[in-house]
C-alpha positions as CSV (number, residue, x, y, z in Angstrom):
1,M,117.4,51.4,115.9
2,V,117.8,48.1,115.5
3,I,120.8,46.4,114.1
4,V,120.4,43.6,111.5
5,S,124.0,43.7,110.2
6,S,123.3,40.0,108.2
7,Q,120.6,38.9,106.8
8,I,119.0,37.8,103.4
9,L,116.2,40.2,101.6
10,R,114.1,37.6,99.1
11,N,111.9,38.0,96.3
12,A,112.7,41.2,95.6
13,T,112.5,43.5,92.8
14,L,116.1,44.6,92.7
15,A,116.8,48.4,91.0
16,T,120.4,47.6,90.8
17,M,121.6,50.8,89.2
18,Q,124.2,49.1,87.7
19,P,124.8,50.3,84.2
20,G,125.1,48.7,81.1
21,T,122.7,46.2,81.6
22,S,119.3,46.3,81.7
23,P,116.7,49.6,82.4
24,Y,117.7,50.4,85.6
25,G,120.1,47.3,86.8
26,L,116.7,45.0,87.1
27,V,116.5,42.3,88.3
28,E,113.5,40.2,88.8
29,Q,112.7,37.7,92.1
30,G,115.9,38.9,93.2
31,A,117.6,38.9,96.6
32,I,120.3,40.7,98.6
33,A,122.5,38.9,100.9
34,I,124.2,41.3,103.9
35,E,126.9,40.5,106.4
36,D,128.5,43.3,108.9
37,G,126.7,46.3,106.6
38,V,128.5,44.8,103.2
39,I,126.7,43.5,100.8
40,R,127.9,39.9,99.6
41,Y,125.0,39.1,96.9
42,C,122.7,41.3,94.8
43,G,121.9,38.8,91.8
44,P,118.4,36.3,91.3
45,E,117.2,34.4,94.1
46,A,117.6,31.0,92.3
47,S,121.8,32.2,92.3
48,L,122.0,32.5,96.1
49,P,125.0,31.0,97.1
50,A,124.7,28.2,99.3
51,E,127.2,29.3,101.6
52,L,124.9,32.3,102.7
53,A,121.9,30.4,102.7
54,S,122.3,29.9,106.7
55,L,121.2,34.2,107.0
56,S,118.0,34.9,108.5
57,S,116.2,36.0,105.6
58,Q,112.6,38.4,104.6
59,D,110.6,38.4,102.3
60,L,109.5,41.4,100.5
61,E,106.9,40.3,98.8
62,G,108.3,41.9,95.4
63,A,108.8,44.9,96.8
64,L,111.0,47.3,94.9
65,V,114.5,47.6,96.3
66,T,117.1,50.4,95.2
67,P,120.0,51.5,96.8
68,A,119.5,54.3,99.4
69,L,119.2,58.2,98.3
70,I,122.0,60.2,98.4
71,D,121.2,64.1,98.2
72,C,124.7,65.6,97.2
73,H,124.5,69.1,97.3
74,T,122.7,70.3,100.5
75,H,122.9,73.6,102.6
76,V,120.5,72.6,105.1
77,V,122.9,74.2,108.4
78,F,121.5,77.9,108.9
79,G,120.0,80.2,111.3
80,G,116.1,81.6,110.4
81,N,114.3,81.2,107.4
82,R,113.1,83.5,104.7
83,A,109.3,83.1,104.3
84,M,109.5,86.7,104.6
85,E,110.9,87.7,101.8
86,F,109.0,85.0,100.1
87,E,106.1,86.5,100.0
88,M,106.8,89.6,99.9
89,R,108.1,88.8,96.4
90,L,104.5,87.3,95.8
91,N,103.0,90.6,96.8
92,G,105.0,92.7,94.7
93,A,107.9,93.5,96.0
94,S,111.1,94.2,94.0
95,Y,114.3,92.9,94.8
96,E,115.3,96.2,96.0
97,E,112.6,96.3,98.2
98,V,113.7,93.1,100.0
99,A,117.3,94.3,100.5
100,K,116.1,97.4,102.0
101,A,113.3,94.7,103.7
102,G,116.7,92.7,105.6
103,G,115.5,89.9,102.8
104,G,117.9,88.2,100.8
105,I,121.0,86.3,102.0
106,V,121.8,89.3,104.5
107,S,119.3,88.2,106.7
108,T,120.3,84.6,107.0
109,V,124.0,85.4,107.5
110,E,122.4,87.6,110.2
111,A,120.3,85.1,111.7
112,T,122.9,82.1,111.5
113,R,125.8,84.1,113.0
114,K,123.6,84.5,115.9
115,A,122.7,80.9,116.2
116,G,123.9,79.3,119.0
117,E,125.5,75.8,117.6
118,D,122.6,74.2,119.5
119,A,119.9,75.7,117.9
120,L,121.2,75.3,114.2
121,L,121.1,71.6,115.1
122,I,118.5,70.8,116.0
123,D,117.0,73.1,113.6
124,A,119.2,70.9,111.0
125,L,118.0,67.7,112.1
126,K,114.6,68.4,111.6
127,R,115.2,69.3,108.0
128,V,118.0,65.7,107.8
129,D,114.9,63.7,109.2
130,A,112.3,64.5,106.9
131,L,115.4,63.6,104.2
132,L,116.5,59.9,105.9
133,A,112.7,59.7,105.8
134,E,112.4,59.1,102.4
135,G,115.3,56.6,101.5
136,V,118.4,58.9,101.9
137,A,121.3,57.4,103.4
138,T,123.9,59.5,102.3
139,L,124.0,63.3,102.8
140,E,126.6,66.5,101.7
141,I,126.8,69.4,103.8
142,K,128.0,72.8,103.0
143,S,128.9,76.0,104.9
144,G,128.7,79.3,103.9
145,Y,126.3,80.7,105.8
146,G,128.8,82.6,107.9
147,L,131.1,84.3,106.4
148,D,132.6,85.2,109.0
149,R,136.1,82.5,110.9
150,E,133.9,81.6,113.6
151,T,130.5,80.9,112.4
152,E,131.7,79.2,109.1
153,L,134.1,77.0,111.8
154,R,130.5,76.3,114.1
155,M,128.3,75.0,110.9
156,L,130.9,73.0,110.3
157,R,130.7,71.3,113.1
158,V,126.9,71.1,113.3
159,A,127.2,69.1,110.4
160,R,129.6,66.8,111.7
161,K,127.5,66.0,114.5
162,V,124.7,65.8,112.5
163,G,126.7,62.5,111.1
164,E,127.0,61.4,115.4
165,Q,122.8,61.8,116.0
166,R,121.7,60.3,113.1
167,P,122.5,57.5,110.8
168,V,123.0,58.9,108.1
169,R,126.9,59.2,105.9
170,V,127.7,63.7,105.9
171,L,130.3,64.8,103.9
172,T,131.0,68.6,104.5
173,S,131.8,71.4,102.0
174,F,133.6,74.5,102.7
175,L,131.3,76.8,101.6
176,G,133.2,80.4,102.5
177,A,133.5,82.0,99.0
178,H,129.4,82.2,98.9
179,A,129.2,85.3,99.1
180,V,130.7,88.5,100.5
181,P,129.0,89.9,104.0
182,V,128.6,92.8,104.4
183,E,131.6,94.1,106.0
184,F,133.4,93.1,103.2
185,K,131.0,94.6,100.3
186,G,133.2,95.6,97.4
187,E,136.3,94.0,98.3
188,E,136.3,90.1,97.7
189,D,140.1,89.7,97.5
190,R,140.6,91.5,101.2
191,Y,137.1,88.8,102.2
192,L,139.3,86.0,100.6
193,N,142.8,87.2,102.3
194,E,141.8,87.8,105.6
195,I,138.8,85.7,105.7
196,C,137.6,82.9,103.8
197,L,141.5,81.2,103.1
198,P,142.8,81.6,106.9
199,T,139.2,79.8,107.5
200,L,139.6,77.1,104.7
201,E,143.3,76.3,106.6
202,E,141.4,76.2,110.4
203,A,138.8,73.8,108.8
204,H,141.0,71.5,107.9
205,A,143.6,71.7,110.7
206,Q,140.9,71.0,112.8
207,G,139.0,68.2,110.3
208,L,136.1,69.7,109.1
209,V,136.2,69.7,105.6
210,D,135.5,67.6,103.0
211,A,135.7,69.5,99.9
212,V,136.0,72.9,99.1
213,D,133.0,75.0,97.7
214,G,132.3,77.9,95.9
215,F,130.0,80.7,93.6
216,C,131.0,82.0,90.7
217,E,128.7,84.4,89.3
218,G,128.6,87.8,88.6
219,I,127.0,88.6,92.1
220,A,129.6,86.3,94.0
221,F,133.2,85.4,92.9
222,S,135.3,86.0,89.5
223,P,136.7,82.8,88.2
224,N,140.2,83.8,89.3
225,Q,139.1,84.5,92.2
226,M,137.5,81.0,92.4
227,A,141.5,80.1,91.0
228,R,142.6,81.3,94.2
229,V,140.2,79.3,96.8
230,F,141.0,76.1,94.2
231,D,144.4,76.7,94.7
232,K,144.2,76.8,99.0
233,A,142.4,73.4,98.3
234,A,145.1,71.7,96.5
235,E,147.8,72.7,98.6
236,L,145.6,71.1,101.7
237,G,144.6,68.2,99.6
238,L,141.2,68.7,99.6
239,P,138.7,67.6,96.0
240,I,136.7,70.5,94.7
241,K,133.5,71.5,93.6
242,L,131.7,74.5,92.6
243,H,128.3,76.8,92.0
244,A,128.8,77.4,88.3
245,E,126.6,79.3,84.9
246,Q,123.2,79.6,87.2
247,L,122.6,83.2,86.0
248,S,125.1,83.9,83.6
249,N,128.3,82.1,82.4
250,L,131.6,82.8,83.2
251,G,133.5,79.7,82.6
252,G,133.1,78.9,85.9
253,A,132.6,75.1,85.1
254,A,134.9,75.4,82.8
255,L,137.5,76.7,85.3
256,A,136.3,74.0,87.7
257,A,137.4,70.5,85.0
258,R,140.4,71.8,83.7
259,R,141.1,71.5,87.7
260,G,139.9,68.6,88.4
261,A,136.4,69.2,90.4
262,M,134.1,66.8,91.3
263,S,130.7,68.5,90.0
264,A,130.2,71.6,88.7
265,D,127.0,72.7,90.0
266,H,123.2,74.3,88.4
267,L,124.4,75.0,85.3
268,E,121.6,76.1,83.6
269,Y,123.9,78.8,81.4
270,L,126.6,76.3,80.3
271,D,127.5,76.1,76.9
272,E,128.8,73.5,74.6
273,A,132.9,74.2,75.7
274,G,132.2,74.0,79.4
275,V,130.3,70.2,78.6
276,K,133.7,69.5,76.6
277,E,135.5,70.0,79.7
278,M,133.8,68.4,82.2
279,A,133.2,65.1,79.9
280,A,137.2,65.6,79.3
281,A,137.4,65.7,83.1
282,G,135.0,63.3,84.7
283,T,133.5,65.8,86.3
284,V,129.7,65.6,87.5
285,A,127.5,68.0,86.7
286,V,125.0,68.5,89.5
287,L,121.4,69.7,88.8
288,L,119.1,71.6,91.7
289,P,115.7,71.7,90.3
290,G,114.4,73.0,93.1
291,A,116.4,76.6,93.1
292,F,115.4,76.1,88.8
293,Y,111.5,76.2,90.3
294,T,111.7,78.5,93.5
295,L,113.6,80.8,91.4
296,R,110.5,80.7,88.4
297,E,113.8,80.7,86.1
298,K,113.4,79.9,82.2
299,Q,116.5,78.9,81.1
300,L,117.2,75.4,81.1
301,P,120.5,73.2,82.0
302,P,121.4,71.6,78.7
303,V,120.5,68.3,79.6
304,G,121.0,67.1,75.7
305,L,124.7,68.4,75.9
306,L,125.2,66.8,78.6
307,R,123.8,63.7,77.2
308,K,125.6,64.5,73.9
309,H,129.1,64.5,75.6
310,D,128.1,61.6,78.0
311,V,128.9,63.7,81.3
312,S,127.2,61.9,84.0
313,I,124.4,64.1,85.5
314,A,123.0,64.0,89.1
315,L,120.5,65.7,91.0
316,A,120.2,67.4,94.2
317,T,117.6,69.2,97.0
318,D,119.7,72.1,97.2
319,C,117.9,72.5,100.4
320,N,118.5,76.1,101.9
321,P,117.0,78.7,103.2
322,G,116.5,81.0,100.1
323,S,116.3,79.9,96.4
324,S,115.6,76.0,97.2
325,P,113.4,75.3,100.6
326,L,112.9,72.0,99.6
327,T,113.6,68.4,102.1
328,S,112.0,65.9,99.4
329,L,115.0,64.8,97.6
330,L,111.3,62.1,95.6
331,L,110.0,65.8,94.7
332,T,113.6,66.2,92.9
333,L,112.7,63.1,91.1
334,N,109.8,64.5,89.5
335,M,110.7,68.0,89.2
336,A,113.7,66.5,87.2
337,C,111.7,64.7,84.7
338,T,109.2,67.5,85.0
339,L,111.2,70.5,84.1
340,F,114.0,69.8,82.8
341,R,112.5,66.3,80.4
342,M,115.4,63.8,82.3
343,T,113.7,60.0,82.2
344,P,113.0,58.3,85.4
345,E,115.9,56.1,84.8
346,E,117.9,59.5,84.6
347,A,116.5,60.9,87.7
348,L,117.2,57.8,90.0
349,A,120.4,57.6,88.4
350,G,121.1,61.0,89.1
351,V,120.1,60.3,93.3
352,T,122.3,56.9,93.0
353,R,125.1,56.3,91.2
354,E,125.7,59.7,90.2
355,A,125.1,61.9,93.4
356,A,128.2,58.8,94.4
357,K,130.7,59.9,91.7
358,A,130.0,63.6,92.6
359,L,130.5,63.0,95.5
360,G,133.8,61.0,94.8
361,L,132.4,58.1,96.4
362,A,132.9,54.3,95.3
363,D,132.0,52.2,97.7
364,C,127.3,53.4,97.5
365,G,125.0,54.0,94.9
366,T,124.5,50.9,93.6
367,L,123.7,47.9,94.4
368,R,127.1,45.6,94.1
369,E,128.3,43.3,95.7
370,G,131.3,44.5,98.2
371,L,129.6,47.7,98.5
372,R,127.8,49.3,101.6
373,A,124.7,47.7,102.3
374,D,122.7,51.8,102.5
375,I,119.2,49.9,100.6
376,A,115.9,51.7,100.5
377,I,112.9,49.1,100.4
378,W,110.2,50.6,98.7
379,D,106.5,49.8,98.2
380,L,106.3,50.1,94.7
381,Q,105.6,47.9,91.9
382,T,108.9,49.7,89.1
383,P,111.1,52.0,89.8
384,A,109.3,55.2,87.2
385,E,106.6,55.4,89.9
386,L,109.5,57.1,92.5
387,A,109.8,60.0,89.6
388,Y,106.2,60.0,88.9
389,R,104.0,60.4,92.4
390,I,103.7,63.6,94.0
391,G,103.4,64.7,97.4
392,F,103.7,60.9,98.3
393,N,106.6,58.8,100.2
394,P,106.6,54.9,99.2
395,L,109.8,54.2,101.3
396,Q,108.7,50.9,103.1
397,E,113.0,50.2,105.2
398,R,115.7,51.8,104.9
399,I,118.8,50.1,105.6
400,F,121.8,52.0,106.8
401,G,125.2,49.9,106.5
402,G,123.0,46.9,107.4
403,S,120.8,49.2,110.1
404,E,117.8,49.1,109.6
């Protein structure tokens, strides 16, 4: 990686993604000045301050420049894969038949528990590299496939190592309340008492966790049980988020919002009451079209209600071995527009400005003076092309905090 911490990007089309300006915050014939990995100027090239003019410059010949992308919901650390059950389902196998054959989350938990730290890291880096190649500079990574103390901590250590071994900013989420392991079947509260909550305390003590997540659903944990997890997070001073309303409406998003959650994710079955709670709390809606597509769901998330009540909408890959084996944030943009009828501008905001909000970050997600120089340069003329194209990667250059 070549370090270019100070430079000027000239002759560019800037999609700054700053709200309240032109669509996409667009600036024609723009320039960005970077010093020590921070944006010092972003605007029309004609207005570039004289004191910055001496910096080395790069003529982008009209190329499109956006904030680097942010994938704010992933499960990229896991063992094994679920291709077998994917094939079984397409050959007509029932959910019960797949489960009896060892499929489902049980298979991922088993494979993840068996995998060593090095093996988990090697496999995770392959998935992360695919995301970085499409302009991602910030990445959230969850635990949740260990469901025991040792493996949950191992997953979080691997997530930290991803950020050490690649030029990407990694934030970790403890997802011990993801599912109930087979050894605690039917004993959700005992699992929380004996494994989940003590492991969260240990992960926090080791500096391995940045936020706390959970899965509030009939097949996972109830709102009352998630409230206990949120209580522990508050005790430890950790922010929260929640998988909610994916398969039914248990009021998880409303619960999360009342607890000040950064985000509520999935949300296909979210109702207007829950939307209003999210709006009042400033909780971001993270939509995950990869899971919707893979599971062939029919219940669309309430995008119209989210717009009506001015709830921020972010997008993410939800990269995981079962319901969203997706490692393309660009394809996620197209899916959001095609499946959820989001606009290309909403979609791009969803993987930049709004994704930063979903992670509680204020120093990235737009192109603006004083923010990190996390920048993507695209061989495109208009920002709508990012969502329009399918299976095409037009990334020309990715700058990470001033480093190419």
